C-alpha positions as CSV (number, residue, x, y, z in Angstrom):
1,M,48.4,18.3,-9.2
2,S,47.0,19.9,-11.8
3,Q,43.0,21.1,-11.4
4,K,41.9,18.2,-14.0
5,N,43.9,15.6,-12.2
6,E,42.9,16.5,-9.1
7,T,38.9,16.7,-9.9
8,L,38.8,13.0,-11.9
9,P,39.7,10.6,-8.8
10,L,37.3,13.2,-6.4
11,I,34.1,12.1,-8.7
12,L,35.1,8.5,-8.9
13,S,35.4,8.7,-5.3
14,L,31.9,10.2,-4.4
15,L,30.0,7.9,-7.1
16,I,31.9,4.8,-5.7
17,T,30.8,5.8,-2.2
18,C,27.4,6.8,-2.7
19,G,26.8,4.2,-4.5
20,L,27.9,1.3,-1.5
21,I,25.5,3.8,0.3
22,G,22.3,3.1,-1.8
23,G,23.6,-0.3,-2.3
24,G,24.3,-2.1,1.3
25,L,25.7,0.3,4.1
26,W,22.0,1.8,5.1
27,L,22.1,-1.3,7.7
28,F,24.3,0.8,9.6
29,R,22.7,4.3,9.6
30,D,20.6,3.4,12.6
31,R,23.1,2.9,14.6
32,L,24.0,6.7,15.1
33,F,21.9,8.7,12.8
34,G,18.4,7.1,13.6
35,G,18.0,6.5,9.9
36,S,19.5,9.5,8.1
37,S,21.3,9.0,5.1
38,N,20.5,12.8,3.9
39,S,20.5,15.0,6.7
40,G,19.9,18.7,7.1
41,Q,18.3,21.9,5.6
42,S,17.3,21.3,2.0
43,G,15.1,23.4,0.4
44,S,14.6,25.7,-2.8
45,T,13.7,29.3,-2.9
46,Q,11.8,28.5,-6.4
47,L,8.0,29.0,-6.1
48,G,5.7,26.7,-8.2
49,A,2.1,26.8,-9.0
50,P,-0.9,26.3,-6.7
51,I,-1.8,22.9,-6.1
52,D,-5.9,22.0,-6.0
53,A,-7.7,20.6,-3.1
54,A,-7.6,17.4,-3.7
55,S,-4.0,17.1,-4.3
56,M,-3.6,18.7,-1.3
57,Q,-5.9,16.3,0.7
58,A,-3.6,13.3,-0.7
59,R,-0.6,15.3,1.0
60,Q,-2.1,14.5,4.9
61,S,-3.0,11.6,6.5
62,V,-4.0,10.5,9.9
63,G,-3.6,7.3,8.9
64,D,-5.8,6.5,6.1
65,R,-3.1,6.8,3.4
66,L,0.7,6.4,3.3
67,L,2.7,9.1,2.7
68,V,6.4,7.8,3.9
69,P,7.6,6.1,0.1
70,P,7.5,2.3,0.2
71,G,11.2,2.0,0.2
72,A,11.7,3.6,3.1
73,T,10.4,0.7,5.2
74,T,12.7,-2.2,4.3
75,N,10.9,-4.6,5.2
76,P,8.2,-6.0,2.7
77,Q,6.1,-7.4,5.3
78,A,6.1,-4.6,7.3
79,Q,5.2,-2.5,4.6
80,A,2.2,-4.9,3.5
81,Q,1.2,-4.9,7.2
82,K,0.9,-0.8,7.3
83,Q,-0.9,-0.7,4.0
84,L,-3.7,-3.1,5.5
85,G,-3.7,-0.4,8.7
86,T,-4.5,2.2,6.2
87,E,-7.0,0.7,4.5
88,A,-8.5,-0.1,7.5
89,I,-8.2,3.3,9.0
90,A,-10.0,4.6,5.9
91,A,-12.8,2.0,6.3
92,K,-13.0,3.2,10.1
93,N,-12.3,-0.4,11.2
94,Y,-10.1,0.1,13.9
95,P,-9.7,-2.9,15.7
96,Q,-8.5,-4.2,12.2
97,A,-6.2,-1.4,11.8
98,I,-4.5,-1.6,14.9
99,T,-3.7,-5.6,14.4
100,A,-2.3,-4.8,11.2
101,L,-0.2,-1.6,12.7
102,Q,0.8,-3.9,15.4
103,A,2.4,-6.6,13.4
104,A,3.9,-3.9,11.1
105,L,5.8,-2.6,14.0
106,Q,6.8,-6.3,15.4
107,V,8.5,-6.4,12.2
108,Q,10.0,-3.0,11.4
109,R,10.3,-1.2,15.0
110,N,11.7,2.1,14.0
111,D,9.0,3.3,11.4
112,P,7.4,6.3,13.2
113,E,4.6,6.7,10.5
114,A,3.6,3.1,11.4
115,L,3.4,4.1,15.4
116,I,1.5,7.8,14.8
117,Y,-1.0,5.6,12.7
118,L,-1.1,2.9,15.3
119,N,-1.7,5.4,18.2
120,N,-4.9,7.7,15.7
121,A,-6.7,4.2,15.2
122,R,-6.5,3.8,19.1
123,I,-8.4,6.7,19.1
124,G,-10.7,6.3,16.5
125,E,-13.9,8.5,16.3
126,A,-13.5,9.7,20.1
127,K,-12.5,13.3,21.1
128,A,-8.7,14.0,20.6
129,N,-6.1,16.9,20.7
130,V,-4.9,17.3,16.8
131,I,-1.7,18.1,15.9
132,A,-0.1,18.5,12.7
133,I,3.9,17.6,11.7
134,A,5.2,19.2,8.2
135,V,7.8,17.3,6.5
136,P,9.8,17.1,3.2
137,L,8.7,13.6,2.2
138,D,9.1,15.0,-1.4
139,S,12.9,15.9,-1.1
140,D,14.4,14.3,2.3
141,V,12.6,11.2,3.5
142,D,15.5,10.2,5.9
143,A,15.3,13.4,7.8
144,S,11.4,13.9,7.5
145,Q,11.5,10.2,9.5
146,E,13.8,11.6,12.0
147,M,11.6,14.5,12.7
148,L,8.4,12.0,12.8
149,R,10.2,9.6,15.5
150,G,10.3,12.5,17.7
151,I,7.0,13.3,17.6
152,A,5.6,9.7,17.3
153,Q,7.9,9.0,20.4
154,A,5.7,12.0,22.6
155,Q,2.6,10.9,21.4
156,D,3.3,7.3,22.5
157,E,4.4,8.4,25.7
158,I,1.4,10.9,26.2
159,N,-1.3,8.8,25.4
160,Q,-0.1,5.9,27.3
161,K,-0.5,8.3,30.2
162,G,-4.1,9.0,29.5
163,G,-3.9,11.6,27.2
164,I,-3.6,15.8,27.9
165,S,-6.3,15.8,30.9
166,G,-7.8,12.7,29.9
167,V,-8.0,13.5,25.9
168,P,-5.5,11.7,23.7
169,L,-3.1,13.5,21.2
170,K,-4.4,13.0,17.5
171,V,-1.2,13.6,14.8
172,V,-2.0,14.6,11.3
173,I,1.0,13.9,8.8
174,V,1.7,16.2,6.2
175,N,4.0,16.3,3.0
176,D,5.0,20.1,2.5
177,G,7.1,18.9,-0.2
178,G,10.5,20.9,1.2
179,T,9.7,24.1,-0.9
180,P,8.8,27.3,0.4
181,A,5.6,27.5,-2.2
182,L,4.3,24.1,-1.0
183,A,4.8,25.1,2.5
184,Q,3.1,28.0,2.4
185,Q,0.1,26.0,0.9
186,T,0.3,23.4,3.3
187,A,0.1,26.2,5.9
188,S,-2.8,27.2,4.5
189,A,-4.4,24.2,4.3
190,L,-3.7,23.5,8.2
191,V,-5.1,26.8,9.0
192,E,-8.3,25.8,7.5
193,N,-8.6,22.7,9.3
194,A,-10.0,23.5,12.6
195,A,-9.0,20.9,14.7
196,V,-5.8,21.4,14.1
197,L,-4.2,23.1,17.3
198,G,-0.8,23.4,16.7
199,V,2.1,22.5,14.1
200,V,5.4,21.1,14.4
201,G,7.6,22.2,11.5
202,H,8.7,22.9,8.9
203,Y,12.2,21.4,7.8
204,A,14.2,23.7,5.9
205,S,14.6,27.5,6.8
206,D,13.1,29.1,3.8
207,A,10.0,26.6,4.2
208,S,9.4,27.7,7.5
209,L,9.7,31.2,6.9
210,A,7.1,31.4,3.8
211,A,5.0,29.0,6.0
212,G,5.3,31.1,9.3
213,E,3.8,34.2,7.2
214,V,0.8,32.0,7.0
215,Y,0.5,30.8,10.9
216,N,0.8,34.3,12.2
217,Q,-1.5,35.7,10.0
218,S,-4.1,32.9,10.8
219,G,-3.3,32.7,14.4
220,L,-1.8,28.6,14.4
221,V,1.3,28.0,16.5
222,M,4.1,26.4,14.5
223,I,7.3,25.2,16.6
224,S,10.4,24.3,14.2
225,P,12.6,21.3,15.0
226,V,15.1,22.1,12.9
227,S,15.1,25.7,10.9
228,T,17.7,27.8,12.1
229,S,18.2,30.9,10.3
230,V,18.1,34.3,12.1
231,K,15.3,35.5,10.0
232,L,13.1,33.1,12.2
233,S,13.3,35.1,15.1
234,N,10.5,37.8,15.8
235,L,8.8,36.5,12.7
236,G,5.2,36.6,14.4
237,R,3.9,35.9,17.7
238,F,2.8,32.1,16.6
239,T,6.0,31.1,15.5
240,F,8.6,29.1,18.0
241,R,11.6,26.8,17.6
242,T,13.0,24.6,19.8
243,V,16.9,24.3,18.0
244,P,19.2,27.1,18.6
245,S,19.5,29.9,15.9
246,D,22.5,30.5,13.3
247,F,23.6,33.1,16.0
248,V,24.3,30.4,18.3
249,A,25.9,27.6,16.3
250,A,28.2,30.0,14.4
251,G,29.6,31.8,17.9
252,A,30.3,28.5,19.0
253,L,32.2,27.5,15.6
254,A,33.7,31.1,16.1
255,N,34.9,30.8,19.3
256,Y,36.1,27.2,19.1
257,L,38.5,28.2,16.1
258,L,39.6,31.4,18.3
259,K,40.0,30.1,21.0
260,D,40.7,26.4,21.1
261,L,42.3,26.0,17.9
262,K,44.1,29.4,18.3
263,Q,43.4,30.7,14.7
264,Q,42.7,33.8,13.3
265,K,41.7,33.2,9.3
266,A,39.0,31.4,7.8
267,A,37.5,30.4,4.1
268,V,34.0,29.9,4.4
269,F,32.4,27.6,1.8
270,F,28.4,28.0,1.7
271,N,25.2,27.9,-1.0
272,S,24.0,31.5,-1.8
273,Q,20.6,29.9,-2.5
274,S,20.1,28.6,0.3
275,G,18.5,30.7,3.4
276,Y,20.0,28.2,6.3
277,S,23.5,28.4,4.5
278,Q,23.3,32.4,3.5
279,S,22.3,33.0,7.5
280,I,25.0,30.6,9.5
281,K,27.4,32.1,6.6
282,S,26.7,35.8,7.7
283,E,26.5,35.0,11.7
284,F,29.9,33.2,11.2
285,D,31.3,36.3,9.5
286,R,30.0,38.4,12.4
287,A,30.9,36.6,15.1
288,M,34.5,36.2,13.8
289,S,34.8,39.8,13.4
290,L,33.6,40.6,17.0
291,G,36.1,38.2,18.1
292,G,39.0,39.5,16.4
293,G,39.1,36.9,13.7
294,Q,38.6,37.5,10.1
295,V,37.0,35.4,7.1
296,V,39.4,36.1,4.0
297,S,37.8,34.3,1.6
298,E,34.3,33.2,0.7
299,F,32.9,30.6,-2.1
300,D,29.8,29.6,-3.2
301,L,29.2,26.2,-3.2
302,S,26.1,26.7,-5.8
303,A,28.1,28.6,-8.5
304,S,28.6,26.7,-11.7
305,T,32.1,27.6,-12.0
306,F,32.9,26.0,-8.4
307,S,35.9,23.9,-8.0
308,A,37.0,22.9,-5.3
309,A,40.8,22.4,-6.2
310,E,40.7,26.4,-7.4
311,S,38.7,27.4,-4.3
312,F,41.4,25.9,-1.7
313,K,44.3,27.0,-3.7
314,Q,43.2,30.5,-3.4
315,A,42.0,29.8,0.1
316,T,45.5,29.1,1.0
317,Q,47.1,31.9,-1.0
318,Q,44.7,34.2,0.8
319,G,46.2,33.2,4.2
320,A,43.3,30.8,5.2
321,T,44.3,28.5,8.1
322,V,40.9,27.1,8.7
323,L,38.2,25.9,6.6
324,A,34.4,26.7,7.5
325,L,31.9,24.6,5.6
326,M,28.4,25.9,5.7
327,P,26.5,23.9,3.0
328,N,23.0,22.8,3.4
329,S,22.6,19.3,2.3
330,G,21.8,20.0,-1.5
331,Q,25.2,21.4,-1.6
332,L,27.0,18.5,0.8
333,D,28.7,16.6,-1.8
334,R,30.7,19.6,-3.1
335,A,31.5,20.8,0.4
336,L,32.7,17.1,0.9
337,Q,35.0,17.5,-2.7
338,V,36.6,20.6,-0.7
339,V,37.5,18.0,2.5
340,Q,39.0,15.5,-0.2
341,V,41.2,18.2,-1.9
342,N,42.3,19.6,2.0
343,R,43.4,16.4,3.0
344,Q,43.5,17.4,6.8
345,Q,46.1,20.2,5.6
346,L,44.0,22.8,7.3
347,K,41.5,22.6,10.3
348,M,37.8,22.2,9.4
349,L,34.5,23.3,11.1
350,A,30.9,22.9,9.6
351,G,27.4,23.9,10.1
352,D,25.0,21.1,11.2
353,D,23.9,19.9,7.8
354,V,27.3,18.5,7.5
355,Y,25.9,16.0,10.2
356,A,25.3,13.2,7.9
357,P,26.4,9.4,7.2
358,K,27.5,10.6,3.9
359,T,30.0,12.9,5.7
360,L,31.6,9.9,7.3
361,A,31.0,7.7,4.3
362,V,32.6,9.8,1.4
363,G,35.1,12.1,3.6
364,G,36.4,9.0,5.4
365,A,40.2,9.6,6.9
366,A,40.3,13.0,4.9
367,A,37.2,14.2,7.1
368,Q,39.0,12.9,10.7
369,G,39.4,16.1,12.8
370,L,36.2,18.3,11.0
371,V,34.2,19.6,13.9
372,V,30.4,20.2,13.4
373,A,28.3,22.2,15.8
374,V,24.7,20.3,16.5
375,P,22.1,21.2,18.8
376,W,22.4,18.0,20.6
377,H,24.2,14.5,20.6
378,I,23.1,11.6,22.2
379,L,26.4,10.4,23.4
380,A,27.0,13.5,25.1
381,N,24.4,12.3,28.0
382,P,24.0,9.1,26.7
383,Q,22.1,7.8,30.1
384,S,19.2,10.2,29.9
385,V,15.8,9.8,30.6
386,F,15.2,10.5,26.4
387,A,18.5,8.5,25.7
388,N,17.3,5.4,27.2
389,S,13.5,5.6,26.4
390,S,14.3,6.6,22.7
391,R,16.6,3.5,22.3
392,N,13.9,1.4,24.2
393,L,11.4,2.2,21.5
394,W,13.3,2.8,17.9
395,R,16.0,-0.2,19.1
396,A,18.6,2.6,17.5
397,N,20.4,6.1,18.6
398,V,18.0,9.0,17.5
399,N,19.9,12.0,16.4
400,W,19.2,15.5,16.8
401,R,16.4,16.1,14.4
402,T,14.6,13.5,16.6
403,A,15.3,15.2,19.9
404,M,14.6,18.8,18.8
405,A,11.0,17.5,17.3
406,Y,10.2,15.6,20.8
407,D,10.9,18.8,22.4
408,A,8.8,20.7,20.2
409,T,5.9,18.1,20.7
410,V,6.2,17.9,24.6
411,A,5.9,21.9,24.5
412,L,2.8,22.0,22.7
413,I,1.6,19.0,24.4
414,A,2.5,21.3,27.8
415,A,0.5,24.4,26.0
416,L,-2.5,22.2,25.3
417,S,-2.6,21.3,29.1
418,R,-3.2,24.7,29.9
419,N,-5.7,26.0,27.2
420,P,-6.6,23.5,24.4
421,T,-7.3,26.2,21.9
422,R,-5.4,27.8,19.2
423,Q,-5.1,31.0,21.2
424,G,-4.7,29.1,24.1
425,V,-1.6,27.6,23.1
426,Q,0.0,30.6,21.7
427,Q,-0.3,32.5,25.3
428,A,0.7,29.4,26.9
429,L,4.3,29.1,24.9
430,S,4.3,33.0,25.1
431,D,4.4,33.1,29.1
432,P,7.3,33.8,30.8
433,N,6.8,30.8,33.1
434,F,6.2,28.3,30.7
435,S,8.7,25.3,30.6
436,A,8.2,21.8,29.4
437,E,10.9,18.9,30.4
438,G,12.2,17.6,26.7
439,A,15.0,15.4,25.5
440,T,17.7,17.9,25.8
441,G,16.4,19.7,29.1
442,T,14.0,22.5,30.2
443,V,12.1,23.9,27.0
444,R,11.4,27.9,27.1
445,F,11.2,29.9,24.8
446,L,12.3,33.6,24.4
447,P,9.8,36.6,23.6
448,S,11.6,36.2,20.1
449,G,10.3,32.6,19.7
450,D,13.7,31.2,20.3
451,R,15.0,28.8,22.6
452,N,17.5,29.7,24.9
453,Q,19.8,27.0,24.6
454,S,23.4,26.1,23.5
455,V,24.9,23.9,21.1
456,Q,27.1,20.6,21.1
457,L,30.5,20.7,19.1
458,V,31.1,17.0,18.0
459,E,34.2,15.6,16.0
460,I,35.0,13.4,13.5
461,K,37.4,10.2,14.6
462,P,38.3,6.7,14.1
463,G,35.4,4.3,15.1
464,S,33.0,1.8,14.5
465,A,29.4,2.8,15.7
466,S,28.3,4.3,12.5
467,G,29.8,1.6,10.0
468,Y,31.8,3.8,8.2
469,G,35.0,3.7,10.3
470,Y,34.3,6.9,11.9
471,D,32.3,8.4,14.1
472,F,30.8,12.1,15.5
473,V,32.1,12.0,19.0
474,P,31.5,15.2,21.1
475,I,33.9,17.5,22.4
476,P,33.6,18.0,26.1
């Protein structure tokens, strides 16, 4: 088949399927992904002009303004009640805010912004331990809400227990835009807010690296639940993360390729404009080489001349027997074109940004057998305490981003219980004896700020849980 004839059906397939996702299949996504339709580490390396203080203030909220776009709250009644709640908080009418936010959650239980604002309203003007969460609401609302669910659940649990040594936990939500420039400005604004004792975030690796420089210079702890780039290791004394680095994920994928699939040669597809994608690609190259394998070809998904059909042809001509997909979420569509061209001819492996409903919906039968490395999967331990408590709270299965954000929050809570100051939090997290029980087990940090934890491999198989006819299923 010619390249022209191959490309046209792919484009039509992507357009049709994406239309279905936007038009009606959103109902199924909570079953497995906790509400996500665009998973992964997006983010741009483009720098923008500084924004003024008023604009930055408008990107932050303890409940006095809504930050999550209205369309993310799918029930109009819930949205209206949440709006009333924020107006009441802004007016310091906390009893009215509590009533309105409780009503919003009665209608739409899985709204993390409403639950955070409800807990903040219950605190009112009382003394509180304050932490912030930085999420990319401008670029990825679904992934932002996944992270917000993690911090909302941890906040709700600790406050129901009476707080941290009797002091409740208040959460500031900040929209960092998903770009390095805005993330850096967000970090500066949080540093200037003396009440903030720690930050959960950021999302994209490029954003976390930019913001991390500010936090380390100013002495405010950042724990990223999502950023996996190896460049984040040893960034500074105030930088931590609960997600395993790309070193771990890439090693697991290479090991699976060499030992389980018993293959030796791979072709890698990545985005040269993404720090995350570059990181996992480089670590995969290294792991393959150390294990006796070989990356025979590399293809830049962001190149203007990229062709899925032509790249696949070159990969097979160069002897590749496995395709390794390492895109960030911004280039997921092009990676899925490769999946369609491959049509299960070669085995496929992928980084965690491919873990998304779109992969199941667009990939369909062509994606069956694709193996993805993720930090955690709820079906790997479905009866764990966190699995059950999160299901009861959100009425759905949550994904790894929620679990990692939960772990980052419980780590901050444990550190605050030792010494509720910025320096005290850093000292607690750096203590070799520090530990906190999280969604995915015990949280401990290495001197590099990394977490010593393995990843979970999942495989796409036929199933009904997601609503797309295929599911991500843990590999034992």
